[in-house]
C-alpha positions as a printed Julia matrix, in Angstrom:
493×3 Matrix{Float64}:
 -11.82    0.36   29.16
  -8.68    1.36   31.06
  -5.82    0.17   28.86
  -5.55   -0.15   25.09
  -2.61   -1.89   23.46
  -1.89   -1.42   19.75
   0.4    -3.98   18.11
   2.45   -2.26   15.42
   3.31    1.36   14.69
   2.48    1.2    11.0
   0.04    3.72    9.57
  -2.98    1.68   10.65
  -1.65    1.33   14.2
  -0.71    5.0    14.5
  -4.09    6.13   13.17
  -5.91    3.82   15.59
  -3.77    5.05   18.5
  -4.53    8.74   17.94
  -8.25    8.15   17.4
  -8.48    6.11   20.6
  -6.34    8.52   22.64
  -8.54   11.36   21.44
 -11.46    9.47   23.02
  -9.74    9.67   26.38
  -8.35    6.12   26.48
  -4.91    5.15   27.77
  -3.03    3.82   24.74
   0.27    1.98   24.4
   1.77    1.08   21.0
   4.12   -1.92   20.94
   6.39   -1.94   17.88
   8.75   -4.72   16.73
  11.21   -2.31   15.1
  13.07    0.73   16.38
  11.0     3.3    14.46
   7.39    4.05   13.55
   5.9     3.66   10.09
   5.91   -0.06    9.37
   6.45   -0.56    5.64
   6.28    3.24    5.26
   9.87    3.87    6.25
  13.07    5.68    5.32
  16.78    5.13    4.7
  19.28    7.98    5.04
  22.89    7.36    4.01
  25.78    9.14    2.27
  23.73   12.31    1.86
  20.82   10.44    0.23
  17.31   10.1     1.63
  14.96    7.36    0.4
  11.33    6.61    1.15
  11.3     2.82    1.27
   7.53    2.4     1.23
   4.75    4.38   -0.46
   5.91    7.22   -2.68
   2.58    8.79   -3.73
  -0.28   10.08   -1.58
  -3.85    9.82   -2.83
  -7.14   10.69   -1.11
  -5.43   13.15    1.29
  -8.85   14.09    2.67
  -8.66   10.97    4.87
  -5.49   12.24    6.53
  -7.08   15.66    6.9
 -10.13   14.02    8.48
  -7.91   12.17   10.95
  -6.17   15.33   12.16
  -9.45   17.25   12.22
 -11.16   14.57   14.3
  -8.28   14.85   16.79
  -8.76   18.62   17.0
  -5.6    19.43   15.05
  -4.83   21.44   11.91
  -3.48   19.21    9.15
  -1.31   21.97    7.66
   0.47   22.4    10.99
   1.91   18.89   10.55
   2.21   18.22    6.81
   2.63   20.15    3.58
   1.47   18.39    0.42
   1.71   19.35   -3.23
   0.21   17.88   -6.38
   2.78   16.69   -8.87
   2.68   17.99  -12.44
   3.09   15.73  -14.33
   2.08   12.85  -12.12
   4.26   10.25  -13.82
   6.35    9.66  -16.95
   5.76    6.36  -18.74
   8.4     4.96  -21.09
   7.4     2.02  -23.29
   9.64   -0.72  -24.61
   9.78    0.91  -28.08
  10.9     4.25  -26.6
   7.51    6.0   -26.7
   6.98    8.27  -23.69
   3.79    9.53  -22.08
   3.69   12.24  -19.42
   0.44   11.78  -17.54
  -1.37   14.57  -15.65
  -4.41   14.96  -13.44
  -5.27   17.83  -15.79
  -7.18   16.01  -18.5
  -6.4    18.58  -21.17
  -2.66   18.12  -20.69
  -2.97   14.34  -20.82
  -5.08   14.52  -23.96
  -2.41   16.65  -25.64
   0.13   13.94  -24.83
  -2.13   11.11  -26.01
  -2.79   12.89  -29.29
   0.88   12.4   -30.19
   0.86    8.58  -29.97
  -2.81    7.44  -29.88
  -4.93   10.22  -31.41
  -7.92    7.96  -32.06
  -8.12    7.1   -28.34
  -8.38   10.58  -26.82
 -12.16   10.29  -26.33
 -11.8     6.73  -25.04
  -9.32    7.95  -22.43
 -11.92   10.41  -21.14
 -14.61    7.74  -21.31
 -12.47    5.42  -19.19
 -11.9     8.07  -16.52
 -15.61    8.91  -16.43
 -16.38    5.22  -15.94
 -13.78    5.01  -13.16
 -15.52    7.92  -11.41
 -18.9     6.18  -11.75
 -17.5     3.05  -10.1
 -16.07    5.15   -7.26
 -19.41    6.85   -6.68
 -21.12    3.45   -6.5
 -18.56    1.76   -4.27
 -17.08    4.37   -1.93
 -19.86    4.54    0.67
 -20.99    0.94    0.22
 -17.58   -0.76    0.35
 -14.67    1.55    1.22
 -16.19    3.7     3.96
 -18.34    0.91    5.36
 -17.06   -1.57    7.98
 -19.17   -4.33    6.37
 -19.5    -5.93    9.8
 -23.09   -5.81   11.02
 -26.34   -6.61    9.26
 -26.99   -2.88    9.05
 -23.68   -2.35    7.26
 -24.63   -4.86    4.59
 -27.99   -3.2     4.07
 -26.0    -0.28    2.63
 -24.76   -2.54   -0.17
 -27.28   -2.15   -2.98
 -27.25   -5.37   -5.09
 -28.19   -3.37   -8.16
 -25.14   -1.17   -7.68
 -23.01   -4.31   -7.32
 -24.14   -5.33  -10.78
 -22.98   -1.97  -12.11
 -19.38   -1.97  -10.88
 -17.92   -4.47  -13.37
 -17.3    -7.07  -10.66
 -17.74  -10.01  -13.03
 -15.13   -8.98  -15.58
 -11.39   -8.44  -15.17
  -9.47   -5.2   -15.21
  -7.72   -6.27  -18.41
 -10.93   -7.15  -20.26
 -12.63   -3.84  -19.44
  -9.53   -1.86  -20.37
  -9.27   -3.66  -23.71
 -12.98   -3.07  -24.35
 -12.61    0.67  -23.8
  -9.28    1.73  -25.35
  -7.59    0.47  -28.5
  -4.04    1.74  -28.21
  -1.61   -0.86  -26.79
   0.06    2.03  -24.96
  -3.1     3.09  -23.14
  -4.09   -0.5   -22.49
  -0.84   -1.1   -20.66
  -1.14    2.25  -18.92
  -4.58    1.57  -17.44
  -3.7    -2.02  -16.46
  -0.81   -0.72  -14.41
  -3.02    0.76  -11.65
  -4.01   -2.68  -10.32
  -0.46   -2.99   -9.0
  -1.31   -0.25   -6.49
  -2.77   -3.0    -4.31
  -0.43   -5.74   -5.47
  -2.79   -7.61   -7.79
  -2.8    -8.78  -11.4
  -4.9    -6.84  -13.93
  -5.5   -10.13  -15.73
  -7.18  -11.7   -12.67
  -8.5    -8.84  -10.53
 -12.12   -7.71  -10.93
 -12.7    -4.7   -13.16
 -14.07   -2.87  -10.13
 -10.42   -2.0    -9.48
 -10.58    0.29  -12.49
 -11.72    2.72   -9.82
  -8.04    3.25   -8.92
  -7.25    5.52  -11.9
 -10.06    7.79  -10.69
  -8.38    8.16   -7.3
  -5.11    9.34   -8.87
  -6.08   10.89  -12.2
  -9.36   12.56  -11.24
  -8.73   13.3    -7.56
  -4.98   13.93   -7.83
  -1.66   12.42   -6.75
   0.4    14.22   -4.1
   3.88   14.41   -2.66
   4.52   15.2     0.99
   7.24   17.8     1.39
  10.19   16.09    3.06
   9.11   12.66    1.83
   6.19   10.3     2.42
   7.78    9.16    5.68
   6.73   12.53    7.05
   3.21   11.05    7.35
   4.44    8.46    9.84
   6.44   11.11   11.69
   3.44   13.44   11.83
   1.14   10.73   13.2
   3.8     9.87   15.79
   4.04   13.54   16.78
   0.26   13.71   17.11
   0.2    10.5    19.15
   2.8    11.85   21.58
   0.8    15.08   21.86
  -2.28   13.04   22.79
  -0.4    11.06   25.43
   0.16    7.76   23.64
   3.0     5.62   25.04
   5.37    3.73   22.74
   7.49    0.66   23.33
   9.97    0.02   20.5
  12.15   -2.97   19.58
   9.58   -5.25   21.18
   8.22   -8.13   19.12
   4.98   -9.76   20.22
   5.19  -13.52   20.71
   1.59  -14.34   21.55
  -1.79  -13.05   22.67
  -3.42  -14.49   25.79
  -7.17  -15.1    25.6
  -9.53  -15.83   28.49
 -13.3   -16.2    28.14
 -13.19  -14.94   24.56
 -11.34  -11.76   25.56
  -7.76  -10.59   25.16
  -6.15  -10.4    28.58
  -2.54   -9.63   27.69
   0.18   -9.82   25.08
   3.45  -11.66   25.66
   6.65  -10.29   24.13
   9.53  -12.36   22.76
  11.48  -11.37   25.87
   8.82  -12.97   28.07
   7.51   -9.64   29.31
   3.74   -9.39   29.68
   1.55   -6.35   28.94
  -2.02   -6.5    30.2
  -4.78   -4.78   28.27
  -8.53   -4.32   28.18
  -8.62   -3.73   24.44
  -6.27   -4.85   21.64
  -5.88   -3.31   18.2
  -3.56   -5.36   15.99
  -1.79   -3.63   13.11
   0.25   -6.79   12.6
  -0.55   -8.58    9.35
  -3.92  -10.31    9.82
  -2.43  -13.71    8.95
   0.32  -13.2    11.53
  -2.25  -12.2    14.16
  -4.87  -14.88   13.51
  -2.6   -17.81   12.63
   0.51  -17.24   14.76
  -0.25  -14.91   17.69
  -3.61  -16.34   18.79
  -3.46  -19.61   20.73
  -4.97  -22.74   19.21
  -8.67  -23.13   19.84
  -9.3   -19.4    20.07
 -10.83  -19.2    16.64
 -12.15  -22.06   14.54
  -9.62  -24.24   12.74
 -11.58  -23.63    9.55
 -11.09  -19.88    9.86
  -7.41  -20.32   10.67
  -6.89  -22.5     7.6
  -8.8   -20.04    5.43
  -6.59  -17.2     6.64
  -3.43  -19.27    6.22
  -4.37  -20.0     2.6
  -5.48  -16.48    1.65
  -3.53  -15.17   -1.33
  -1.13  -12.37   -0.37
  -0.47   -9.44   -2.66
   2.72   -9.46   -4.65
   5.94   -8.43   -2.98
   8.69   -6.2    -4.3
  12.35   -6.3    -5.28
  13.82   -2.9    -4.41
  17.07   -1.13   -5.23
  18.01    2.07   -3.41
  20.56    3.8    -5.61
  22.42    6.95   -4.66
  23.83    8.25   -7.95
  26.27   11.12   -8.44
  24.51   12.44  -11.52
  21.09   13.45  -12.91
  19.21   12.33  -16.03
  17.09   14.65  -18.13
  14.61   11.89  -18.93
  13.79   11.27  -15.24
  11.11   13.22  -13.37
   9.74   12.46   -9.89
   7.73    9.32  -10.78
   8.77    7.12  -13.7
   7.61    3.82  -15.17
   9.63    1.77  -17.67
   7.19   -0.75  -19.15
   8.0    -4.29  -20.2
   6.98   -5.45  -23.68
   4.78   -8.33  -22.45
   2.65   -7.31  -19.48
   0.56  -10.49  -19.35
   3.68  -12.67  -19.24
   5.06  -10.51  -16.45
   2.05  -11.12  -14.19
   1.92  -14.8   -15.08
   5.53  -15.03  -13.88
   4.7   -13.26  -10.61
   1.44  -14.94   -9.6
   1.4   -18.28  -11.42
   5.06  -19.28  -11.73
   5.99  -17.36   -8.58
   9.22  -16.12  -10.08
  10.73  -12.74  -10.78
   9.71  -11.63  -14.28
  12.36  -12.12  -16.92
  11.43   -8.76  -18.43
  10.05   -6.61  -15.6
   8.26   -3.3   -15.58
  10.42   -0.98  -13.47
   9.18    1.87  -11.3
  11.69    4.61  -10.4
  10.91    7.25   -7.79
  13.35   10.15   -7.97
  12.17   12.4    -5.16
  15.29   14.59   -5.46
  13.62   15.93   -8.63
  11.14   17.68   -6.31
  12.94   17.65   -2.96
  16.53   18.77   -3.56
  17.5    17.93    0.04
  17.1    14.23   -0.74
  20.39   14.01   -2.64
  23.67   15.94   -2.87
  23.94   18.63   -5.53
  23.73   17.28   -9.09
  22.92   13.79   -7.75
  19.84   11.53   -7.71
  18.2     9.27   -5.13
  16.57    6.45   -7.08
  14.04    4.15   -5.42
  13.74    1.32   -7.96
  10.89   -1.17   -7.56
  10.02   -4.32   -9.5
   6.89   -6.3    -8.65
   7.98   -9.65   -7.24
   6.26  -12.86   -6.15
   5.47  -13.38   -2.5
   7.72  -15.86   -0.67
   7.55  -19.42   -1.92
   9.7   -22.45   -1.19
  10.91  -22.6    -4.79
  12.91  -19.37   -4.38
  16.49  -18.9    -3.19
  16.85  -15.16   -2.71
  20.51  -15.38   -1.76
  21.23  -16.78   -5.24
  18.7   -14.63   -7.12
  19.46  -11.2    -5.7
  22.89  -10.16   -7.1
  22.17  -11.18  -10.68
  18.68   -9.72  -10.71
  19.92   -6.39   -9.33
  22.45   -6.23  -12.17
  19.71   -7.13  -14.65
  17.57   -4.2   -13.52
  20.48   -1.8   -13.8
  21.21   -3.1   -17.32
  17.59   -2.56  -18.39
  17.55    0.98  -17.0
  20.79    1.83  -18.78
  19.31    0.62  -22.06
  16.17    2.66  -21.3
  18.05    5.95  -21.22
  19.81    6.09  -17.84
  23.23    6.21  -19.4
  26.21    5.28  -17.24
  23.9     4.4   -14.35
  26.14    1.65  -13.0
  29.26    3.79  -12.8
  27.33    6.63  -11.11
  26.23    4.53   -8.12
  27.91    5.53   -4.86
  25.32    4.04   -2.51
  23.27    0.86   -3.01
  20.93   -1.15   -0.84
  18.75   -4.08   -1.92
  15.44   -5.05   -0.29
  13.89   -8.44   -1.13
  10.64  -10.2    -0.13
  12.6   -11.97    2.6
  13.48   -8.59    4.07
   9.83   -7.5     4.04
   8.88  -10.6     6.01
  11.84  -10.44    8.41
  11.27   -6.79    9.27
   7.48   -6.45    9.11
   6.14  -10.02    9.42
   3.95   -9.35    6.4
   2.26  -12.48    5.04
   4.86  -14.26    2.88
   6.72  -10.97    2.39
   3.81   -9.24    0.64
   3.84   -5.45    0.58
   0.18   -4.59   -0.08
  -1.56   -7.01    2.28
  -4.05   -9.32    0.6
  -4.35   -9.56   -3.18
  -7.55   -8.66   -5.04
  -7.22  -11.43   -7.61
 -10.77  -12.58   -6.93
 -14.11  -10.93   -7.63
 -15.17  -11.45   -4.0
 -11.98  -10.16   -2.37
 -13.79   -7.23   -0.8
 -15.9    -9.71    1.19
 -13.06  -12.11    2.03
 -10.64   -9.81    3.85
 -10.7   -10.04    7.64
 -13.06   -7.48    9.15
 -11.79   -4.77   11.46
 -13.21   -6.51   14.52
 -12.96  -10.17   15.46
 -16.26  -12.03   15.72
 -14.81  -14.66   18.08
 -12.86  -12.4    20.46
 -14.83   -9.57   22.01
 -12.09   -6.97   22.4
  -9.81   -7.67   19.41
  -9.74   -5.26   16.46
  -7.72   -5.62   13.25
  -6.31   -2.83   11.09
  -3.85   -2.46    8.21
  -3.55   -3.39    4.54
  -4.31   -7.09    5.1
  -7.75   -6.21    6.51
 -10.85   -4.53    5.12
 -10.9    -2.4     2.97
  -7.37   -3.13    1.62
  -3.82   -1.89    1.08
  -2.35    1.54    0.38
  -2.21    4.64    2.59
  -5.85    5.78    2.25
  -7.39    2.34    2.72
  -5.15    1.57    5.7
  -6.29    4.84    7.29
  -9.87    3.82    6.56
  -9.28    0.48    8.3
  -8.49    2.44   11.46
 -11.61    4.58   11.07
 -13.64    1.38   10.59
 -12.17   -0.33   13.64
 -12.72    2.66   15.9
 -16.28    3.01   14.57
 -16.91   -0.61   15.6
 -15.36    0.09   19.01
 -17.67    3.09   19.43
 -20.66    0.87   18.66
 -19.54   -1.64   21.28
 -19.06    1.09   23.85
 -22.57    2.42   23.25
 -24.17   -1.04   23.58
């Protein structure tokens, strides 16, 4: 193998590039946009700095493993710190809940609004840990590609991971408080799915944050992308920016080259695509390369939800805001029905507010706040007109936040930028503007995502949140580990 091309400088592409370069291969990354990071990106304006993608790091051991495998010291590139508390939840009736990875602190909080559920809270977290222990090696850290990979999946364990119930049902069976029920159902949104449809196996997600810890990267989460870029340069990876791929050329079931929108051609012996799997399989590959059945299946796969984002630079602070904040709606089930069934923005949304200037004072001027405001939104659908929707919905969100305790929010805004699902598609070519890849609104989702190596094309590998094992920083990193593991197998054979 003399030349590797990686499509996309998102986290999956960057991780793949450094792992391959560390194996002595010549690697070029071709990126549509002018910067690395993909959906993990950053906006800096008027003295305000915003992470525009992920805002919380979980499972940092995967990042540490990546740097270690490349012979580097993680702490030389990134400094992380666990947040305490992790997040502040405000309910529609004004009740607040500061949640911690320290169980004792969380129990003290719960005792003030749901004293009869303190033991159930612990029971739920213990169950989440059990699911993790049963699924991590079998599903997350397993490429699930060869017959040998599937032998690692114990059918008896599958029966013990709540795959045949929904997140919502298992939550309601375990805790009684409406506050804690809404709290635990919220974690399914970490991969853009509905707690009322997704399998209860996803109740593993609270374990990842609440038992293992949630972290902030000093300087902002975008520092992860920057650090991986720095490592890639150190290992000799070449980058070509502002270069969108138009198509992939296949000969004799092998990738021969990629063709850019400009008409330029880049030959390669090996291709890793960090483009959305639907974009790669449906749009970049020529007809006849893979079966029409597989193309149609990929075209019809349900994307995760998207997001409606406000970046607000505000010339004041609020005592009721910490680093991570959730303002819950009063009807969670209606909210997800709006998003996934009616494919419309929820009339009464749950609102997430990241205020990194609470921790990182350099992210806003003195006595000011940088608010990243996110509402879960439907993926792109022909019934939507975002040009009409956007201004009124942005005002609606600001009104709700003002009523929720952010007094005089509107008059404090001195910088504002809005990001819609159309923007996510235009900039990142994510499937229908989704932001977490493929949804998990099906009990068999883990088996339906595209694998990290094509079965039809010998030298094509797929990474990123739309592939196995799923979306979010740690799983995207794992997709790169999986793909390179499959490459290593091929090289040995």
